[in-house]
C-alpha positions in Angstrom: -9.5 11.0 2.0 -11.5 9.7 5.0 -13.1 6.3 5.7 -16.5 7.7 5.0 -15.5 8.6 1.5 -14.1 5.3 0.5 -16.4 2.7 -1.2 -17.0 -0.4 0.9 -15.5 -2.7 -1.6 -12.3 -0.6 -1.8 -12.0 -0.8 2.0 -12.6 -4.6 1.9 -10.0 -5.0 -0.9 -7.5 -2.8 1.0 -7.9 -4.8 4.1 -7.6 -8.2 2.2 -4.3 -6.8 0.5 -2.7 -6.1 3.7 -4.1 -8.8 6.0 -5.0 -11.7 3.6 -8.6 -11.8 5.0 -11.0 -9.6 6.7 -11.1 -12.1 9.6 -7.4 -12.0 10.0 -7.7 -8.2 10.4 -10.4 -8.7 13.1 -8.1 -11.2 14.9 -5.0 -8.9 14.7 -7.0 -6.0 16.1 -9.0 -8.0 18.8 -12.3 -7.4 17.0 -15.3 -9.6 17.1 -16.2 -11.9 14.2 -18.1 -9.8 11.7 -17.2 -6.3 13.2 -15.9 -5.1 9.8 -19.0 -6.3 8.0 -21.3 -4.4 10.4 -19.4 -1.2 10.0 -19.4 -1.6 6.3 -23.2 -1.9 6.5 -23.4 1.5 8.1 -23.4 0.6 11.7 -21.7 3.2 13.8 -18.9 1.3 15.7 -16.1 3.8 16.8 -13.6 1.2 17.7 -13.7 -0.8 14.6 -13.8 2.4 12.4 -10.8 3.7 14.0 -9.0 0.4 13.6 -9.9 0.3 9.9 -8.8 4.0 9.3 -5.5 3.4 11.1 -4.8 0.3 9.1 -5.5 2.0 5.8 -3.9 5.2 6.7 -7.0 7.3 6.2 -8.8 9.7 8.6 -11.4 8.2 10.8 -15.1 9.1 9.8 -15.9 9.7 13.5 -13.8 12.9 13.3 -16.3 14.2 10.5 -19.5 16.0 11.2 -22.4 13.8 11.9 -25.1 14.0 9.4 -28.2 15.1 11.4 -30.7 14.1 8.8 -29.4 10.5 9.0 -29.8 10.7 12.8 -33.3 12.1 12.7 -34.2 9.3 10.2 -32.8 6.5 12.5 -35.2 7.7 15.3 -38.2 8.1 13.0 -38.4 11.9 13.4 -38.3 14.3 10.4 -36.1 17.4 10.6 -39.3 19.6 10.8 -40.7 17.7 13.9 -37.7 18.5 16.0 
């Protein structure tokens, strides 16, 4: 299973089980306050995603194929306009 396939509540629960709080996970991994929250809200942040994946023992979502339709939507372009 990869990080991208996990539900965000499962990720939060797993981090809390292992570290007590999500903030403690961020402190232990020298991450800024709210970094995990931003990743769980679908912000791409490779360093945080990698730290979460390593902590949970799953593969990093960065290694997966990027969804081009998501990227096109983020820039306001449709797939046909390319």
